[in-house]
C-alpha positions as a printed NumPy array, in Angstrom:
array([[ 28.052, -46.251,  10.428],
       [ 24.361, -46.771,   9.668],
       [ 22.46 , -43.774,   8.414],
       [ 18.687, -43.561,   7.968],
       [ 17.466, -43.363,   4.412],
       [ 16.241, -39.982,   3.284],
       [ 12.54 , -39.544,   2.602],
       [ 13.114, -39.595,  -1.111],
       [ 14.96 , -42.875,  -0.89 ],
       [ 12.19 , -44.46 ,   1.153],
       [  9.628, -43.273,  -1.354],
       [ 11.746, -44.752,  -4.113],
       [ 11.892, -48.103,  -2.302],
       [  8.143, -48.142,  -1.877],
       [  7.646, -47.385,  -5.531],
       [  9.718, -50.411,  -6.477],
       [  8.212, -52.731,  -3.89 ],
       [  6.026, -54.542,  -6.4  ],
       [  8.87 , -55.963,  -8.376],
       [ 12.229, -54.944,  -7.087],
       [ 14.213, -53.234,  -4.379],
       [ 17.373, -51.638,  -5.692],
       [ 20.793, -51.213,  -4.078],
       [ 20.401, -49.141,  -0.939],
       [ 16.832, -50.335,  -0.449],
       [ 17.888, -53.525,   1.322],
       [ 15.305, -53.261,   4.053],
       [ 13.316, -56.389,   3.384],
       [ 12.35 , -58.079,   6.617],
       [ 10.652, -61.328,   7.532],
       [  7.438, -59.401,   8.252],
       [  6.078, -59.564,   4.737],
       [  2.545, -60.476,   3.788],
       [  1.476, -64.044,   2.967],
       [  1.451, -63.303,  -0.756],
       [  4.82 , -61.581,  -0.847],
       [  8.062, -63.393,  -1.625],
       [ 11.461, -61.845,  -0.963],
       [ 14.438, -62.442,  -3.233],
       [ 18.112, -61.641,  -2.559],
       [ 20.735, -61.481,  -5.322],
       [ 23.759, -59.516,  -6.518],
       [ 22.896, -58.647, -10.085],
       [ 23.6  , -54.952,  -9.741],
       [ 24.923, -54.526, -13.29 ],
       [ 23.185, -54.624, -16.619],
       [ 21.816, -56.439, -18.482],
       [ 21.363, -58.983, -15.663],
       [ 19.729, -56.497, -13.315],
       [ 16.901, -55.497, -15.659],
       [ 16.482, -59.011, -17.055],
       [ 16.09 , -60.531, -13.607],
       [ 13.597, -57.891, -12.536],
       [ 11.542, -58.591, -15.633],
       [ 11.564, -62.363, -15.126],
       [ 10.727, -62.189, -11.412],
       [  7.976, -59.66 , -12.052],
       [  6.376, -61.822, -14.733],
       [  6.621, -65.   , -12.645],
       [  5.195, -63.24 ,  -9.602],
       [  2.247, -62.046, -11.673],
       [  1.626, -65.587, -12.992],
       [  1.706, -67.008,  -9.464],
       [ -0.375, -64.228,  -7.916],
       [  2.351, -63.08 ,  -5.539],
       [  4.325, -59.901,  -5.06 ],
       [  8.087, -60.256,  -5.388],
       [ 10.34 , -57.921,  -3.428],
       [ 13.912, -58.007,  -4.627],
       [ 16.922, -57.076,  -2.476],
       [ 20.034, -56.357,  -4.521],
       [ 23.544, -55.641,  -3.32 ],
       [ 27.122, -56.274,  -4.5  ],
       [ 28.389, -59.838,  -4.11 ],
       [ 31.027, -58.76 ,  -1.601],
       [ 28.213, -57.624,   0.689],
       [ 25.631, -60.26 ,  -0.156],
       [ 27.725, -63.371,   0.57 ],
       [ 28.543, -62.505,   4.216],
       [ 24.951, -61.33 ,   4.689],
       [ 23.577, -64.629,   3.397],
       [ 25.886, -66.591,   5.693],
       [ 24.781, -64.529,   8.676],
       [ 21.121, -64.81 ,   7.732],
       [ 21.531, -68.511,   7.031],
       [ 22.927, -69.141,  10.486],
       [ 20.053, -67.132,  11.966],
       [ 17.465, -68.769,   9.637],
       [ 16.295, -65.346,   8.464],
       [ 17.099, -65.687,   4.784],
       [ 14.941, -64.257,   2.029],
       [ 12.472, -66.67 ,   0.449],
       [ 14.681, -67.18 ,  -2.624],
       [ 18.408, -66.436,  -2.849],
       [ 20.978, -66.369,  -5.604],
       [ 24.62 , -67.143,  -4.897],
       [ 27.784, -67.919,  -6.825],
       [ 28.032, -71.703,  -7.04 ],
       [ 31.303, -71.973,  -5.022],
       [ 29.527, -70.169,  -2.165],
       [ 26.567, -72.558,  -2.139],
       [ 28.276, -75.242,  -0.047],
       [ 28.935, -72.821,   2.806],
       [ 25.365, -71.612,   2.707],
       [ 24.001, -75.16 ,   2.622],
       [ 26.247, -76.119,   5.551],
       [ 24.289, -73.685,   7.755],
       [ 21.309, -76.058,   7.48 ],
       [ 19.064, -73.232,   6.314],
       [ 18.427, -74.419,   2.75 ],
       [ 15.684, -76.661,   1.445],
       [ 16.748, -79.836,  -0.364],
       [ 15.471, -79.428,  -3.889],
       [ 15.625, -83.054,  -5.075],
       [ 12.145, -83.967,  -6.287],
       [ 10.79 , -80.501,  -5.516],
       [ 12.137, -78.432,  -8.43 ],
       [ 11.713, -79.674, -11.988],
       [ 15.251, -80.5  , -13.163],
       [ 14.352, -82.772, -16.071],
       [ 16.587, -82.127, -19.057],
       [ 19.309, -80.241, -17.166],
       [ 23.014, -80.899, -17.706],
       [ 24.187, -83.3  , -15.014],
       [ 27.21 , -81.047, -14.508],
       [ 24.877, -78.144, -13.669],
       [ 23.109, -80.192, -11.011],
       [ 26.443, -81.303,  -9.557],
       [ 27.462, -77.657,  -9.212],
       [ 24.298, -77.102,  -7.15 ],
       [ 24.867, -80.083,  -4.864],
       [ 26.342, -80.33 ,  -1.389],
       [ 27.116, -83.664,   0.239],
       [ 25.205, -85.439,  -2.504],
       [ 22.005, -83.432,  -2.109],
       [ 20.68 , -80.795,  -4.501],
       [ 20.432, -77.363,  -2.897],
       [ 20.799, -75.03 ,  -5.864],
       [ 19.833, -74.849,  -9.543],
       [ 21.308, -72.482, -12.113],
       [ 19.385, -70.993, -15.052],
       [ 22.609, -70.644, -17.019],
       [ 26.288, -71.351, -16.526],
       [ 29.583, -70.214, -17.937],
       [ 33.025, -71.599, -18.538],
       [ 36.268, -70.893, -20.33 ],
       [ 37.366, -71.034, -23.963],
       [ 40.177, -69.712, -26.142],
       [ 39.59 , -66.433, -27.952],
       [ 41.882, -65.568, -30.846],
       [ 42.584, -62.612, -33.138],
       [ 41.834, -63.907, -36.632],
       [ 44.104, -61.407, -38.383],
       [ 47.064, -62.047, -36.082],
       [ 46.879, -65.79 , -36.625],
       [ 46.392, -65.383, -40.381],
       [ 49.402, -63.072, -40.602],
       [ 51.549, -65.759, -38.957],
       [ 50.011, -68.552, -40.97 ],
       [ 48.848, -70.516, -37.932],
       [ 45.566, -72.129, -36.956],
       [ 43.875, -71.909, -33.538],
       [ 45.61 , -74.46 , -31.297],
       [ 43.809, -77.57 , -30.135],
       [ 46.461, -79.2  , -27.937],
       [ 48.797, -77.961, -25.222],
       [ 51.789, -78.452, -27.499],
       [ 50.132, -76.367, -30.211],
       [ 49.079, -73.717, -27.693],
       [ 52.66 , -73.282, -26.528],
       [ 54.187, -73.156, -30.013],
       [ 51.454, -70.896, -31.4  ],
       [ 51.657, -68.478, -28.476],
       [ 55.428, -68.318, -28.889],
       [ 55.091, -67.578, -32.59 ],
       [ 52.492, -64.868, -32.022],
       [ 54.618, -63.065, -29.425],
       [ 56.152, -60.101, -31.204],
       [ 57.115, -56.617, -30.069],
       [ 54.51 , -55.277, -27.65 ],
       [ 52.173, -58.181, -28.35 ],
       [ 52.124, -61.358, -26.274],
       [ 50.819, -64.593, -27.675],
       [ 48.417, -65.329, -24.852],
       [ 46.584, -63.411, -22.127],
       [ 45.15 , -65.042, -19.024],
       [ 44.499, -64.232, -15.392],
       [ 47.067, -65.493, -12.894],
       [ 46.072, -63.193, -10.069],
       [ 46.398, -64.523,  -6.534],
       [ 42.676, -65.016,  -6.027],
       [ 39.963, -67.442,  -7.099],
       [ 40.125, -65.963, -10.613],
       [ 43.706, -67.194, -11.   ],
       [ 42.789, -70.626,  -9.655],
       [ 39.717, -70.817, -11.893],
       [ 41.905, -70.215, -14.958],
       [ 44.465, -72.822, -13.857],
       [ 41.942, -75.576, -13.164],
       [ 41.548, -76.63 , -16.83 ],
       [ 45.29 , -77.341, -16.869],
       [ 45.144, -79.18 , -13.536],
       [ 42.218, -81.365, -14.552],
       [ 43.495, -81.695, -18.121],
       [ 46.703, -83.265, -16.818],
       [ 44.701, -85.687, -14.673],
       [ 45.209, -83.813, -11.415],
       [ 42.624, -83.261,  -8.705],
       [ 41.872, -80.494,  -6.241],
       [ 42.214, -83.069,  -3.454],
       [ 45.776, -84.067,  -4.385],
       [ 47.716, -80.919,  -5.184],
       [ 51.202, -82.442,  -4.917],
       [ 50.472, -85.332,  -7.277],
       [ 52.697, -85.842, -10.355],
       [ 49.792, -84.796, -12.591],
       [ 49.27 , -81.538, -10.69 ],
       [ 52.987, -80.775, -10.859],
       [ 52.981, -81.517, -14.591],
       [ 50.095, -79.071, -15.071],
       [ 51.894, -76.316, -13.202],
       [ 55.131, -77.026, -15.05 ],
       [ 53.35 , -76.588, -18.366],
       [ 51.555, -73.444, -17.153],
       [ 54.933, -72.005, -16.048],
       [ 56.439, -72.694, -19.474],
       [ 54.061, -70.171, -21.025],
       [ 55.588, -67.498, -18.795],
       [ 59.132, -68.771, -19.338],
       [ 58.643, -68.495, -23.098],
       [ 57.538, -64.88 , -22.732],
       [ 54.215, -65.813, -24.318],
       [ 52.273, -64.59 , -21.274],
       [ 53.028, -61.186, -19.769],
       [ 54.112, -61.185, -16.132],
       [ 51.42 , -58.518, -15.725],
       [ 48.985, -61.444, -15.77 ],
       [ 50.001, -62.064, -12.147],
       [ 47.945, -58.982, -11.311],
       [ 45.281, -59.341, -13.966],
       [ 41.678, -60.169, -13.35 ],
       [ 39.936, -61.672, -16.348],
       [ 38.626, -58.258, -17.388],
       [ 42.231, -57.059, -17.621],
       [ 43.116, -59.989, -19.879],
       [ 40.218, -58.981, -22.116],
       [ 41.504, -55.401, -22.184],
       [ 44.906, -56.657, -23.357],
       [ 43.256, -58.718, -26.091],
       [ 41.049, -55.849, -27.247],
       [ 44.011, -53.486, -27.241],
       [ 46.08 , -55.761, -29.459],
       [ 48.528, -56.593, -26.667],
       [ 47.642, -60.283, -26.829],
       [ 46.823, -62.406, -29.864],
       [ 44.886, -65.024, -27.878],
       [ 43.283, -65.131, -24.467],
       [ 41.621, -67.582, -22.124],
       [ 38.368, -66.092, -20.938],
       [ 34.661, -66.64 , -20.41 ],
       [ 31.485, -66.264, -22.419],
       [ 30.533, -63.137, -20.476],
       [ 33.173, -61.283, -22.526],
       [ 31.338, -61.837, -25.816],
       [ 29.144, -58.742, -25.563],
       [ 32.038, -56.378, -24.861],
       [ 34.165, -57.929, -27.607],
       [ 31.312, -57.593, -30.101],
       [ 31.119, -53.879, -29.332],
       [ 34.724, -53.437, -30.505],
       [ 34.174, -52.957, -34.227],
       [ 37.886, -53.133, -35.028],
       [ 38.168, -56.6  , -33.544],
       [ 37.859, -59.7  , -35.748],
       [ 37.967, -62.611, -33.334],
       [ 37.072, -66.261, -33.098],
       [ 36.405, -68.644, -30.186],
       [ 37.422, -72.299, -29.916],
       [ 37.364, -74.828, -27.062],
       [ 40.293, -74.798, -24.668],
       [ 43.261, -76.785, -25.989],
       [ 43.643, -80.202, -24.4  ],
       [ 46.732, -82.044, -23.282],
       [ 46.538, -84.579, -26.08 ],
       [ 44.575, -84.731, -29.294],
       [ 41.127, -86.222, -28.82 ],
       [ 40.824, -85.12 , -25.198],
       [ 37.905, -83.259, -23.674],
       [ 38.345, -79.713, -22.302],
       [ 37.936, -79.649, -18.537],
       [ 36.54 , -76.208, -17.848],
       [ 35.34 , -75.279, -14.372],
       [ 31.621, -74.654, -14.068],
       [ 30.86 , -71.002, -13.375],
       [ 27.679, -69.127, -12.736],
       [ 25.12 , -68.585, -10.032],
       [ 22.589, -70.917,  -8.477],
       [ 19.177, -70.26 ,  -7.005],
       [ 18.439, -71.738,  -3.599],
       [ 15.282, -71.908,  -1.471],
       [ 15.629, -71.466,   2.293],
       [ 13.42 , -73.579,   4.533],
       [ 10.458, -71.695,   5.916],
       [  6.759, -71.084,   5.805],
       [  6.86 , -69.848,   2.208],
       [  9.154, -72.519,   0.804],
       [  6.438, -74.099,  -1.372],
       [  5.597, -70.738,  -2.964],
       [  9.302, -70.065,  -3.444],
       [  9.748, -73.424,  -5.199],
       [  6.95 , -72.541,  -7.608],
       [  8.589, -69.171,  -8.257],
       [ 11.9  , -70.931,  -8.916],
       [ 10.273, -73.379, -11.323],
       [  8.96 , -70.398, -13.27 ],
       [ 12.365, -68.667, -13.297],
       [ 13.891, -71.903, -14.626],
       [ 11.29 , -72.43 , -17.367],
       [ 12.644, -72.866, -20.889],
       [ 11.313, -69.471, -21.943],
       [ 12.924, -67.601, -19.061],
       [ 16.097, -69.668, -19.251],
       [ 16.501, -68.709, -22.904],
       [ 15.885, -65.02 , -22.183],
       [ 18.302, -65.012, -19.271],
       [ 21.076, -66.861, -21.101],
       [ 20.671, -64.724, -24.21 ],
       [ 21.175, -61.487, -22.282],
       [ 23.987, -62.862, -20.128],
       [ 25.786, -64.813, -22.895],
       [ 25.539, -67.852, -20.609],
       [ 25.183, -71.473, -21.59 ],
       [ 21.566, -72.385, -20.853],
       [ 21.367, -75.139, -18.228],
       [ 19.403, -77.467, -20.504],
       [ 21.09 , -78.816, -23.66 ],
       [ 17.91 , -78.325, -25.685],
       [ 17.697, -74.649, -24.753],
       [ 21.443, -74.193, -25.238],
       [ 21.196, -75.531, -28.793],
       [ 18.503, -72.959, -29.59 ],
       [ 20.72 , -70.179, -28.3  ],
       [ 23.728, -71.304, -30.342],
       [ 21.669, -70.802, -33.497],
       [ 21.301, -67.141, -32.482],
       [ 24.816, -66.731, -31.053],
       [ 27.259, -69.094, -32.824],
       [ 30.204, -67.842, -30.725],
       [ 28.65 , -69.62 , -27.748],
       [ 29.211, -72.995, -29.426],
       [ 32.622, -73.711, -27.788],
       [ 31.167, -72.988, -24.365],
       [ 28.161, -75.203, -25.011],
       [ 30.469, -77.975, -26.217],
       [ 32.4  , -77.893, -22.947],
       [ 29.318, -77.749, -20.681],
       [ 28.784, -81.537, -20.359],
       [ 32.361, -81.993, -19.144],
       [ 32.504, -78.868, -17.005],
       [ 33.366, -79.589, -13.42 ],
       [ 31.935, -78.196, -10.219],
       [ 34.637, -76.731,  -8.004],
       [ 32.883, -77.677,  -4.757],
       [ 31.502, -81.094,  -5.76 ],
       [ 34.207, -82.961,  -3.859],
       [ 35.633, -80.33 ,  -1.542],
       [ 32.429, -78.661,  -0.381],
       [ 33.193, -75.953,   2.169],
       [ 36.945, -76.706,   1.896],
       [ 37.137, -75.282,  -1.631],
       [ 38.028, -71.655,  -0.733],
       [ 41.088, -72.807,   1.242],
       [ 42.279, -75.055,  -1.589],
       [ 41.646, -72.299,  -4.122],
       [ 43.792, -69.906,  -2.087],
       [ 46.574, -72.496,  -1.808],
       [ 46.599, -72.959,  -5.591],
       [ 46.61 , -69.272,  -6.447],
       [ 49.505, -68.795,  -4.026],
       [ 51.411, -71.593,  -5.776],
       [ 50.846, -69.949,  -9.161],
       [ 52.369, -66.714,  -7.955],
       [ 55.342, -68.45 ,  -6.342],
       [ 56.145, -70.375,  -9.517],
       [ 55.682, -67.546, -11.977],
       [ 57.976, -65.297,  -9.938],
       [ 60.613, -68.02 ,  -9.629],
       [ 60.413, -68.319,  -5.85 ],
       [ 59.59 , -72.024,  -5.935],
       [ 59.702, -74.854,  -8.448],
       [ 56.366, -76.38 ,  -9.475],
       [ 57.01 , -79.397,  -7.233],
       [ 57.916, -77.21 ,  -4.259],
       [ 54.946, -74.904,  -4.821],
       [ 52.41 , -77.704,  -5.079],
       [ 53.832, -79.448,  -2.016],
       [ 53.45 , -76.179,  -0.129],
       [ 49.927, -75.779,  -1.5  ],
       [ 48.94 , -79.238,  -0.251],
       [ 50.331, -78.441,   3.198],
       [ 48.444, -75.14 ,   3.211],
       [ 45.218, -76.882,   2.231],
       [ 45.726, -79.589,   4.877],
       [ 46.405, -76.971,   7.541],
       [ 43.125, -75.261,   6.715],
       [ 41.29 , -78.462,   7.663],
       [ 42.428, -78.203,  11.255]])
C-alpha cells in the first residue's frame, strides 16, 4: 500500500535535494532541470552511503550540476531498475551489482561506454565484468573477491602454516578441527552466495559455468564435499551467509574462513582477534587463484543527459575518488596503480589485489543466463552436502536444470 509522505519527510527530502535523496525519498522523476542529474544506487549502509554522497556532491560541484541521489535496498532497486529500463525511464546514472548488469543491458536502455568513459589503466578483468555481449556497459570504481583468512594463534598452536594448495587446505583444516572449533568456515547457502564461494573450486579444477557436468566440475564438487565429510566444515554452513561465516571465525568456532575483503573492517574492530589473510589455495602448487569478481558497476542510461552523466562518471572514477572509495569500502581499486597505493596503507588487502588480474566475471560468458546457472549450482551443493546425491548426480542434475531454464 502506498502512503503519502508526511510533511516533515517531504521537507527532509527537499533539504537533501542538492546532493542526496535518502531511503524513503525515492521520488525522483524525469522532470528534473537541465542541470540536474539523478543517480540511483543501493548504498544504504555506512561507510559507503556517506562516501558516495561526498564523491557525487564534489563531482557535481566541479561539473556545475546538481546531483539528486535515490537510495534504496538492493532487493528493491534491482526490480525497479529492470522496470525502469524496460520503460526507458532510468535515472541518469545507476549503480548495480555486476551480475545484474547483463539483465539491465539486455533491456536496451544502457549507453555503450566503449570510447566514452576513460578506462585507461583499468584491470581487464574489471572491464570484462562490466561487459555484455562484448560491449562495455558498466565500470566499477572498486571490486572485491575472496581470500583465506586464518587465526594466527590457532595455526601456531598446531604448528601449521597457512595452506597454499587444496591438499594442504584439507589436511590443515582437518588438523585444526578440535572440540567446538571447525577448521574452516565458508558459505554453502542455497543462494548466489553459496555459488560464489564454490566458483573458485569449480574454476580451479578447470571447470566452467557452461559445462556443469564435466569431469572437472565433478572433481571440484567432490573435493568441496570432502571438507564436509572430514568434519572440517560445519553443516551449519549450508545455512550460512558469508556474514555468518565471519561470525563463526570471530567467535573462535572456525580457525580459517573463506571470505571477502569487505570483512576486514569488522575483523579489525575485534581486538582479541589476531588474524592473517592469504590468497585462496589452488589445486596444485604454482596455480593462480580463480576468484569470482564481485562489486558494483556504474552504468549510464541512454537519454538527453547521457553526455553529462558520462562526465559525472569519469569524475567518480578518477584516481582520487577511486582511492577514497576503495579505502572506505576495503575494495580493490579498479586500476592496478591505485590498488598498489592502497596496499601500502592496508597491507591485508594484498591477497585480494594479487587475485584481481585473474578474477573472473560471472556473467562474461553466460550473460542473462547466469542467475539460472547460479541457482542450479547452489542446489547441487546442498544436495551433495546432505548426502542426497553424489557429486556426479548433482552436477548432472544442475546441468539439466540450467538447460531447462534456457527454454
